[in-house]
Backbone as a chain_set.jsonl record, in Angstrom:
{"seq": "MTLIAIGSDHAGFRYKGLLKTSLGALGHQLTDFGIHSLEMIDYPLIVRPVAEAVAAGRFERGIVLGGSGNGEAIVANRIRGVRCTVCWNLESARLARRHNDANVLSLGERLIAEADLLPIVVTWLATGFGGGRHARRIALIDEV", "coords": {"N": [[84.446, 221.958, 375.266], [87.306, 221.79, 373.284], [88.915, 220.097, 370.66], [92.262, 220.112, 370.205], [95.125, 220.334, 368.223], [98.519, 220.647, 368.891], [101.759, 222.085, 368.571], [105.29, 222.739, 368.596], [108.422, 224.329, 367.783], [111.778, 224.407, 369.098], [111.983, 227.076, 369.907], [109.461, 227.835, 370.671], [108.8, 226.183, 372.683], [108.562, 226.498, 375.542], [106.281, 228.159, 375.906], [104.409, 226.499, 374.731], [104.215, 224.457, 376.608], [103.104, 225.89, 378.761], [100.607, 226.54, 377.657], [99.478, 223.996, 377.258], [99.075, 223.123, 379.886], [97.373, 225.19, 380.933], [95.188, 225.325, 379.081], [94.294, 222.719, 379.179], [93.371, 222.634, 381.813], [91.189, 224.241, 381.508], [89.464, 222.6, 380.241], [89.858, 221.838, 377.614], [90.94, 219.521, 375.106], [94.081, 218.486, 374.326], [96.45, 217.439, 371.895], [99.764, 216.732, 371.647], [102.028, 217.358, 369.187], [104.709, 217.554, 369.241], [107.689, 219.463, 369.838], [109.452, 217.585, 372.407], [111.397, 218.479, 374.047], [114.042, 220.883, 374.513], [115.647, 220.596, 372.362], [117.055, 221.541, 369.266], [115.113, 221.881, 366.307], [113.859, 221.659, 362.98], [111.229, 223.678, 362.213], [109.172, 223.071, 360.213], [108.888, 220.307, 360.356], [107.341, 219.801, 362.559], [105.15, 221.548, 362.395], [103.803, 221.004, 359.943], [102.551, 218.354, 360.296], [100.677, 219.051, 362.333], [99.036, 220.935, 361.007], [98.088, 219.328, 358.888], [96.59, 217.467, 360.318], [94.523, 219.068, 361.325], [93.377, 219.951, 358.914], [92.459, 217.514, 357.948], [90.357, 217.07, 359.589], [90.606, 215.813, 362.029], [91.077, 217.27, 364.261], [89.63, 220.137, 365.821], [90.854, 222.608, 365.984], [94.139, 224.074, 365.608], [97.273, 224.805, 367.135], [100.295, 226.388, 366.732], [103.673, 227.025, 367.569], [106.514, 229.143, 367.66], [109.552, 231.027, 367.349], [108.909, 233.596, 366.199], [106.504, 233.029, 365.014], [105.927, 233.452, 362.384], [107.194, 231.845, 360.31], [106.063, 229.415, 360.967], [103.353, 229.888, 360.429], [103.484, 230.225, 357.666], [104.221, 227.652, 356.788], [102.009, 226.125, 357.717], [99.924, 227.246, 356.239], [100.352, 226.223, 353.74], [98.963, 223.94, 353.538], [96.089, 222.667, 352.188], [92.902, 223.832, 353.091], [93.578, 224.824, 355.52], [93.586, 227.684, 357.502], [95.673, 229.652, 358.704], [96.778, 231.928, 361.121], [98.869, 234.527, 362.341], [98.916, 235.715, 365.554], [99.088, 238.381, 367.912], [97.966, 239.952, 369.806], [94.89, 240.663, 371.634], [92.944, 241.738, 369.871], [93.889, 241.022, 367.306], [93.59, 238.271, 367.518], [90.831, 238.013, 367.907], [89.805, 239.086, 365.484], [90.948, 237.335, 363.662], [89.458, 235.027, 363.99], [86.77, 235.959, 363.774], [86.621, 237.285, 361.273], [88.194, 235.77, 359.517], [87.892, 233.088, 360.037], [89.917, 231.502, 361.137], [91.569, 228.456, 361.552], [93.886, 227.505, 362.552], [96.262, 228.665, 364.823], [99.055, 230.709, 365.076], [101.807, 231.43, 367.063], [104.296, 233.589, 368.403], [106.818, 233.054, 370.569], [108.908, 234.737, 371.241], [107.874, 237.224, 370.825], [105.536, 237.754, 372.197], [104.306, 238.755, 375.283], [104.428, 236.868, 378.279], [102.24, 237.154, 380.021], [100.246, 237.878, 378.277], [99.753, 235.696, 376.712], [97.845, 233.471, 377.341], [95.329, 234.923, 377.445], [95.168, 235.764, 374.731], [94.988, 233.306, 373.35], [92.679, 232.17, 374.52], [90.76, 234.043, 373.743], [90.893, 233.678, 370.957], [89.993, 231.016, 370.783], [87.391, 231.262, 371.783], [85.999, 233.016, 370.157], [83.578, 233.316, 367.638], [82.933, 232.614, 364.147], [82.097, 235.183, 361.881], [80.721, 234.964, 359.461], [78.656, 235.854, 356.621], [79.778, 238.513, 354.59], [82.365, 237.793, 355.051], [82.467, 235.033, 354.776], [82.092, 234.818, 352.045], [84.509, 235.877, 351.158], [86.329, 234.026, 352.166], [85.613, 231.843, 350.619], [86.507, 232.779, 348.159], [89.253, 232.785, 348.636], [89.679, 230.037, 348.885], [89.299, 229.235, 346.284], [91.678, 229.606, 345.0]], "CA": [[85.754, 221.371, 375.055], [87.786, 221.845, 371.906], [90.023, 219.202, 370.333], [93.312, 220.988, 369.695], [96.457, 219.821, 367.897], [99.485, 221.674, 369.259], [103.148, 221.716, 368.323], [106.234, 223.858, 368.591], [109.846, 224.046, 367.689], [112.473, 224.715, 370.349], [111.783, 228.477, 370.269], [108.128, 227.991, 371.24], [108.598, 225.049, 373.581], [108.126, 226.891, 376.891], [104.902, 228.613, 375.826], [103.565, 225.335, 374.446], [103.976, 223.807, 377.896], [102.158, 226.72, 379.514], [99.283, 226.396, 377.053], [98.973, 222.651, 377.513], [98.584, 223.107, 381.266], [96.258, 226.13, 381.109], [94.026, 224.947, 378.276], [93.803, 221.464, 379.743], [92.618, 222.978, 383.02], [89.934, 224.853, 381.061], [88.619, 221.555, 379.677], [90.192, 221.514, 376.226], [91.736, 218.306, 374.931], [95.212, 218.787, 373.454], [97.387, 216.397, 371.485], [101.058, 217.368, 371.404], [102.73, 216.819, 368.03], [106.141, 217.718, 369.467], [108.756, 218.621, 370.334], [109.311, 217.256, 373.817], [112.59, 218.983, 374.718], [114.542, 222.112, 373.898], [116.543, 220.251, 371.255], [116.726, 222.281, 368.049], [114.445, 221.129, 365.259], [113.321, 222.487, 361.908], [109.798, 223.796, 362.527], [108.216, 222.407, 359.314], [108.701, 218.913, 360.752], [106.297, 219.776, 363.587], [103.973, 222.322, 361.973], [103.062, 220.335, 358.866], [101.614, 217.355, 360.822], [99.581, 219.721, 363.033], [98.15, 221.499, 359.982], [97.447, 218.225, 358.172], [95.592, 216.872, 361.213], [93.376, 219.982, 361.346], [92.759, 219.903, 357.581], [91.791, 216.216, 357.802], [89.205, 217.041, 360.469], [90.853, 215.058, 363.259], [91.079, 218.266, 365.333], [88.86, 221.335, 365.491], [91.781, 223.731, 365.874], [95.547, 223.795, 365.807], [98.112, 225.89, 367.638], [101.714, 226.156, 366.482], [104.474, 228.05, 368.223], [107.923, 229.265, 367.319], [110.129, 232.277, 367.826], [108.067, 234.717, 365.772], [105.229, 232.527, 364.515], [105.786, 233.707, 360.949], [107.529, 230.654, 359.53], [105.076, 228.39, 361.285], [102.137, 230.213, 359.675], [103.746, 229.967, 356.248], [104.151, 226.198, 356.584], [100.628, 225.66, 357.927], [99.059, 227.717, 355.158], [100.595, 225.432, 352.524], [98.062, 222.791, 353.575], [94.743, 223.048, 351.746], [91.891, 223.763, 354.141], [94.072, 225.483, 356.721], [93.649, 229.142, 357.543], [96.522, 229.913, 359.862], [97.053, 233.339, 361.334], [99.762, 234.925, 363.427], [98.246, 236.667, 366.448], [100.007, 238.977, 368.883], [97.186, 240.635, 370.832], [93.496, 240.211, 371.674], [92.207, 242.149, 368.673], [94.297, 240.181, 366.167], [92.99, 236.952, 367.741], [89.385, 238.135, 367.684], [89.552, 239.276, 364.057], [91.352, 236.117, 362.95], [88.318, 234.114, 364.032], [85.537, 236.613, 363.347], [86.656, 237.638, 359.847], [88.938, 234.822, 358.682], [87.598, 231.713, 360.45], [91.217, 230.832, 361.263], [91.494, 227.192, 362.282], [95.201, 227.283, 363.165], [96.821, 229.87, 365.424], [100.513, 230.692, 365.166], [102.251, 232.352, 368.101], [105.734, 233.778, 368.542], [107.215, 233.169, 371.975], [109.822, 235.866, 371.405], [107.175, 238.477, 370.535], [104.337, 237.893, 373.024], [104.563, 238.703, 376.72], [103.821, 235.688, 378.889], [100.942, 237.523, 380.587], [99.284, 238.028, 377.182], [99.622, 234.436, 375.98], [96.574, 232.778, 377.547], [94.192, 235.721, 376.962], [95.122, 235.721, 373.265], [94.506, 231.984, 372.921], [91.289, 232.011, 374.965], [89.953, 234.883, 372.843], [90.854, 232.996, 369.665], [89.155, 229.829, 370.899], [86.02, 231.608, 372.141], [85.364, 233.871, 369.157], [82.953, 232.623, 366.526], [83.08, 233.157, 362.8], [81.022, 236.123, 361.587], [79.971, 234.626, 358.252], [78.333, 236.979, 355.75], [80.776, 238.903, 353.593], [83.619, 237.095, 355.348], [82.351, 233.702, 354.168], [82.323, 235.011, 350.605], [85.942, 236.088, 350.972], [87.017, 232.746, 352.384], [85.35, 231.052, 349.413], [87.416, 233.275, 347.129], [90.587, 232.284, 348.986], [89.716, 228.6, 348.614], [89.335, 229.014, 344.84], [93.061, 229.719, 344.524]], "C": [[86.093, 221.411, 373.562], [88.925, 220.849, 371.749], [91.082, 220.021, 369.61], [94.581, 220.19, 369.428], [97.434, 220.952, 368.201], [100.895, 221.174, 368.976], [104.016, 222.952, 368.298], [107.61, 223.368, 368.201], [110.463, 224.419, 369.03], [112.194, 226.132, 370.826], [110.404, 228.736, 370.865], [107.8, 226.965, 372.305], [108.038, 225.45, 374.946], [106.661, 227.327, 376.869], [103.959, 227.455, 375.517], [103.23, 224.616, 375.75], [102.982, 224.575, 378.752], [100.738, 226.553, 378.973], [98.686, 225.022, 377.32], [98.379, 222.576, 378.92], [97.33, 223.96, 381.413], [95.014, 225.707, 380.338], [93.436, 223.621, 378.738], [92.945, 221.708, 380.977], [91.268, 223.618, 382.675], [89.015, 223.847, 380.356], [88.875, 221.205, 378.226], [91.046, 220.255, 376.191], [92.825, 218.587, 373.905], [96.014, 217.536, 373.147], [98.657, 217.103, 371.041], [101.786, 216.647, 370.275], [104.239, 217.013, 368.133], [106.519, 219.182, 369.465], [108.591, 218.424, 371.841], [110.559, 217.615, 374.609], [112.998, 220.268, 374.021], [115.531, 221.845, 372.759], [116.098, 220.967, 369.986], [116.116, 221.344, 367.001], [113.971, 222.119, 364.19], [111.801, 222.497, 362.03], [108.86, 223.154, 361.512], [107.935, 220.955, 359.706], [107.619, 218.753, 361.81], [105.012, 220.423, 363.068], [103.149, 221.594, 360.923], [102.114, 219.256, 359.405], [100.448, 217.959, 361.606], [98.569, 220.229, 362.014], [97.408, 220.396, 359.223], [96.35, 217.581, 359.017], [94.346, 217.747, 361.3], [92.641, 219.911, 360.004], [91.98, 218.611, 357.374], [90.563, 216.091, 358.701], [89.389, 216.244, 361.743], [90.861, 215.97, 364.479], [90.284, 219.472, 364.871], [89.774, 222.521, 365.232], [93.208, 223.229, 366.055], [96.245, 225.033, 366.341], [99.556, 225.494, 367.391], [102.495, 227.333, 367.053], [105.913, 227.978, 367.762], [108.459, 230.553, 367.9], [109.277, 233.474, 367.478], [106.666, 234.278, 365.382], [105.07, 232.683, 363.018], [106.07, 232.478, 360.1], [106.518, 229.545, 359.738], [103.781, 228.63, 360.507], [102.318, 229.925, 358.189], [103.629, 228.48, 355.944], [102.7, 225.723, 356.682], [99.734, 226.047, 356.763], [99.343, 227.047, 353.819], [99.645, 224.242, 352.429], [96.652, 223.257, 353.224], [93.745, 222.842, 352.879], [92.327, 224.403, 355.453], [94.069, 226.988, 356.503], [94.377, 229.495, 358.827], [96.845, 231.395, 359.935], [98.028, 233.534, 362.482], [99.004, 235.951, 364.262], [99.222, 237.118, 367.527], [99.284, 239.776, 369.955], [95.732, 240.17, 370.733], [92.737, 240.549, 370.396], [92.602, 241.32, 367.457], [93.694, 238.786, 366.3], [91.496, 236.978, 367.447], [89.071, 238.243, 366.186], [89.929, 238.047, 363.228], [90.215, 235.1, 362.911], [87.085, 234.737, 363.386], [85.502, 236.827, 361.84], [87.259, 236.542, 358.974], [88.675, 233.359, 359.002], [88.877, 230.886, 360.559], [91.072, 229.562, 362.096], [92.843, 226.768, 362.862], [95.729, 228.641, 363.613], [98.327, 229.709, 365.529], [100.956, 231.797, 366.119], [103.766, 232.404, 368.164], [106.116, 234.014, 369.991], [108.109, 234.376, 372.217], [109.119, 237.214, 371.278], [105.96, 238.742, 371.411], [104.741, 237.795, 374.486], [103.817, 237.513, 377.318], [102.424, 235.987, 379.437], [99.859, 237.645, 379.515], [98.951, 236.708, 376.495], [98.241, 233.802, 376.137], [95.379, 233.629, 377.128], [94.06, 235.735, 375.436], [94.508, 234.404, 372.801], [93.053, 231.771, 373.317], [90.354, 232.84, 374.082], [89.789, 234.208, 371.499], [89.936, 231.768, 369.704], [87.675, 230.18, 371.084], [85.275, 232.397, 371.057], [84.818, 233.041, 368.004], [83.217, 233.323, 365.203], [81.872, 234.019, 362.478], [80.196, 235.791, 360.37], [79.774, 235.833, 357.349], [79.399, 237.252, 354.709], [82.103, 238.18, 353.816], [83.615, 235.682, 354.767], [82.598, 233.782, 352.667], [83.82, 235.157, 350.326], [86.737, 234.803, 351.191], [86.799, 231.832, 351.187], [86.268, 231.488, 348.276], [88.845, 232.813, 347.382], [90.702, 230.813, 348.587], [89.711, 228.28, 347.129], [90.757, 228.993, 344.301], [93.71, 228.356, 344.523]], "O": [[85.262, 221.102, 372.708], [89.802, 220.766, 372.608], [90.832, 220.559, 368.532], [95.058, 219.459, 370.295], [97.199, 222.095, 367.808], [101.185, 219.987, 369.124], [103.554, 224.059, 368.019], [107.923, 222.179, 368.274], [109.748, 224.714, 369.987], [112.168, 226.375, 372.033], [110.201, 229.766, 371.507], [106.665, 226.882, 372.775], [107.125, 224.795, 375.45], [105.881, 226.908, 377.725], [102.825, 227.437, 375.997], [102.086, 224.213, 375.965], [102.118, 223.979, 379.395], [99.783, 226.439, 379.742], [97.488, 224.913, 377.584], [97.296, 222.021, 379.11], [96.33, 223.499, 381.961], [93.909, 225.729, 380.88], [92.221, 223.425, 378.692], [91.913, 221.062, 381.162], [90.321, 223.544, 383.459], [87.917, 224.202, 379.926], [88.18, 220.359, 377.662], [91.781, 219.963, 377.133], [92.53, 218.892, 372.749], [96.232, 216.688, 374.012], [98.626, 217.967, 370.165], [102.119, 215.468, 370.393], [104.969, 216.67, 367.204], [105.707, 220.036, 369.113], [107.71, 219.015, 372.466], [110.76, 217.115, 375.716], [112.367, 220.686, 373.051], [116.171, 222.769, 372.257], [114.91, 220.997, 369.666], [116.533, 220.199, 366.834], [113.715, 223.286, 364.488], [111.16, 221.449, 361.959], [107.79, 222.705, 361.924], [106.857, 220.434, 359.417], [107.039, 217.675, 361.941], [103.918, 219.9, 363.28], [101.921, 221.571, 361.008], [100.951, 219.24, 359.003], [99.337, 217.431, 361.549], [97.372, 219.977, 362.149], [96.215, 220.531, 358.95], [95.305, 217.195, 358.494], [93.231, 217.23, 361.345], [91.414, 219.821, 359.973], [90.952, 218.61, 356.698], [89.81, 215.123, 358.594], [88.422, 216.019, 362.472], [90.674, 215.506, 365.603], [90.261, 219.796, 363.684], [89.499, 223.345, 364.36], [93.455, 222.138, 366.57], [95.858, 226.162, 366.039], [99.994, 224.412, 367.783], [102.042, 228.477, 367.025], [106.456, 226.903, 367.509], [107.886, 231.107, 368.837], [108.95, 234.282, 368.347], [105.735, 235.083, 365.418], [104.158, 232.096, 362.435], [105.255, 232.112, 359.253], [106.161, 228.826, 358.804], [103.183, 227.689, 359.986], [101.4, 229.435, 357.532], [103.008, 228.092, 354.954], [102.226, 224.995, 355.81], [98.881, 225.265, 356.345], [98.623, 227.293, 352.851], [99.53, 223.611, 351.378], [96.094, 224.134, 353.885], [93.748, 221.805, 353.542], [91.534, 224.51, 356.388], [94.493, 227.489, 355.461], [93.774, 229.62, 359.893], [97.147, 232.029, 358.924], [98.01, 232.795, 363.467], [98.506, 236.943, 363.73], [100.064, 236.349, 367.993], [99.908, 240.233, 370.912], [95.386, 239.38, 369.855], [91.969, 239.727, 369.895], [91.742, 240.951, 366.657], [93.325, 238.179, 365.295], [90.965, 236.067, 366.812], [88.172, 237.565, 365.687], [89.297, 237.759, 362.211], [90.035, 234.397, 361.917], [86.434, 234.113, 362.548], [84.48, 236.582, 361.198], [86.877, 236.398, 357.813], [89.182, 232.477, 358.31], [88.924, 229.731, 360.135], [90.526, 229.587, 363.199], [92.922, 225.776, 363.586], [95.653, 229.629, 362.882], [98.816, 228.689, 366.014], [100.536, 232.948, 365.998], [104.439, 231.387, 367.997], [105.781, 235.046, 370.572], [108.067, 234.973, 373.293], [109.712, 238.246, 371.592], [105.404, 239.84, 371.376], [105.437, 236.861, 374.882], [102.703, 237.198, 376.901], [101.525, 235.154, 379.324], [98.673, 237.525, 379.823], [97.96, 236.623, 375.77], [97.538, 233.617, 375.143], [94.47, 233.094, 376.494], [92.946, 235.72, 374.913], [93.613, 234.394, 371.956], [92.272, 231.242, 372.526], [89.273, 232.378, 373.718], [88.688, 234.162, 370.952], [89.189, 231.518, 368.758], [86.804, 229.464, 370.591], [84.044, 232.432, 371.055], [85.507, 232.175, 367.463], [83.665, 234.469, 365.159], [80.741, 233.631, 362.77], [79.075, 236.282, 360.241], [80.615, 236.731, 357.309], [79.868, 236.339, 354.029], [82.871, 237.98, 352.875], [84.651, 235.193, 354.316], [83.243, 232.905, 352.092], [84.325, 234.607, 349.347], [87.703, 234.533, 350.478], [87.717, 231.117, 350.784], [86.753, 230.652, 347.514], [89.567, 232.485, 346.44], [91.712, 230.398, 348.017], [90.078, 227.171, 346.739], [91.006, 228.413, 343.244], [94.878, 228.228, 344.156]]}, "num_chains": 1, "name": "protein.A"}
């Protein structure tokens, strides 16, 4: 079981609901940071609290969703200790964990087919960090 903070703006709302149901059924524990309707909202208001909760260690991982996932990743990566990556297929999800030890995943509902959504997230959750030269690189990132 993984403790996951999850949040979306209106553009990622439907996929967030799908993930909450599917990941919950797989035994993960999710806390929804919002939103709870399709009402338009500025994504930093949702993404920042998710990223802060992961950085503070209250959650093992975070998932943020929007239209493309790009803006959400930018906001999350402003929080020290967060390594947020945009993933769009299985290989990007695998490498995000294996090479970058990404602790927040950003997904774009407008760019990912529904059938690909859960496999991407499950791959990201299941893949371990490779360490080695990748750990050295993460240390260099954290020096900035």
